[in-house]
N, C-alpha and C positions, 0 to 999 in steps of 0.2 A: 675377578672377572664375572663369576657365577653370581653374586649379590646383585650387580648392575643389571644383568640380564634378567632376573627374577623382579628386581624392581620395575624394570621398564615393561614386562609382561603385565605386572600388576597395575601399572598406570594405564596401559592400554584396556585392560578389563575394566577399569573403574570409568575410563571415558565411554567406553561402549555401553556400560550398565547404565550410567547416568543420562546419557543423551546429550543433545546438544541444542541450544536454545535458538539456533539460527535456522531451523527447518521448519517445516509445515507441522502445524498442529491439526491433524485431520479432523478431529471432533469440533474444533473450534473454526479453523480457517475456511475449510470447504463449504459449510452451509453458507458462510458470509459471502464467499467468492460467487455461489450460485444465485444469492439474493440481489447483488450489487447490480448488474445490468438492469434489472426491473426497477430498481430503486433509482438509478440514473435516468432511465427512460420516464418514470413517474415524475421526475423534477423538470418542469417545462423548460426553465431556463437552461439547464445543463444539456437537456435533450437537443435544444435548438442550436447549441453551440459545439457539439461533439461530431466526430467523424462516425458515419453509419456503416456498417456491413450491407452486403447485398440483400439481406432478409429485412434490413431496417432496424436491427439491433444495434446498440451501442459498441462501438470499437474499443473493447477493453480487455486486459489480460491481468492476471495476478500471479503472483508467486511469493512465497514466504512473507506474508505480511505486506507486499508492495503491489500497488494498484499501477498499471500501464495505462494511460488514457490518451487517446488521440483527439485532438480538436479540430474543427473544420476549419478551412481556409475560406476565404471571401473577403469583401470590401469591408463588411460590418464587424470583421473580427480583429479589432485593434487590441493593443497591448492590455488595456483595461478590461476588455471582455474575456480575453483568455485567462487573464489572472483570476478574475470573479468566478469563472467556470471551474478552474482548477481547485480554488478555494471551497467552493460549493460541494464538489466532487469529494474532497478531502474530508469535509465536515460530515458527509453522510457516511463515508468509510469510518470515520472515528466513531460516530454514533452506534455503530454496529458492534464494535469491539468494547466500547465502555457501558453499553447497557446489556451486554450479553453475560449471564451468570456462568456461562462455560469459560469465561475468561478469567475468573476469579479462582484463585488457589485459596486453600484453606486459611492461611495466614492472611488473606485480603489483598495480597499483591497481584498482580496481573500476570498470566501466562505469557501473553504477547504484549510486551512493554512498548514496544515502538512499532509505528506504521509509517509507510512512506506512499508517496506517490510521485510518478514520473509523467510529466506531460510533454507530448509530442504534437508538432505540426508536421505533418507528412513523415519525412524520416529523420526531422531534426528535434532532437530533445533539448526542450526549452527550460523546463522547470524540474527541481527536484526538491520536494519538501519532506520533512519528517516530522511526526507528532509522537513525542513521548507521552503516553496515556497518562502518566503522572503529573504532567504539567497542563496548564490551562490553555497555552497557545501553541500552534506549531513553529518549526524553524525551518527558514529557507536555506537549504544547502547550496542551490544553485538557480540562479535566474539569468538565463542567457536572452530573454526576450527583447532587450536594448539591442542586441547584435542581429537580430532576426529582421530581414526584409524579405 
């Protein structure tokens, strides 16, 4: 019984010491999160198609390598416009991670290997895309836009 408890304690200590790749990388993620609203606002196409806060800033949140972006409603916001807006925003987000030397480990691999974007219209989540930074193109995990009226 004692060896099992010792092994369990050792395993917990190893996990606590090694950390977890699913959390925030404060030195990497936080500066990107702070820059992204301005980058989204600087892109005229994206800024015209996203929801704004009361102060005119882009309605966007971030957590653990994931961007949550709200799209504007309106008659000119068809399925194609929404998808193009999400794609542009994800590409801007992707560039921030790929071009950032803080994201590279000594062996050349990425600290944050996968990023996500969740696209919303009002409270309805329409899109979830992931982009493995080692791959050339993103993957669509969920696209509910055909069901949105």
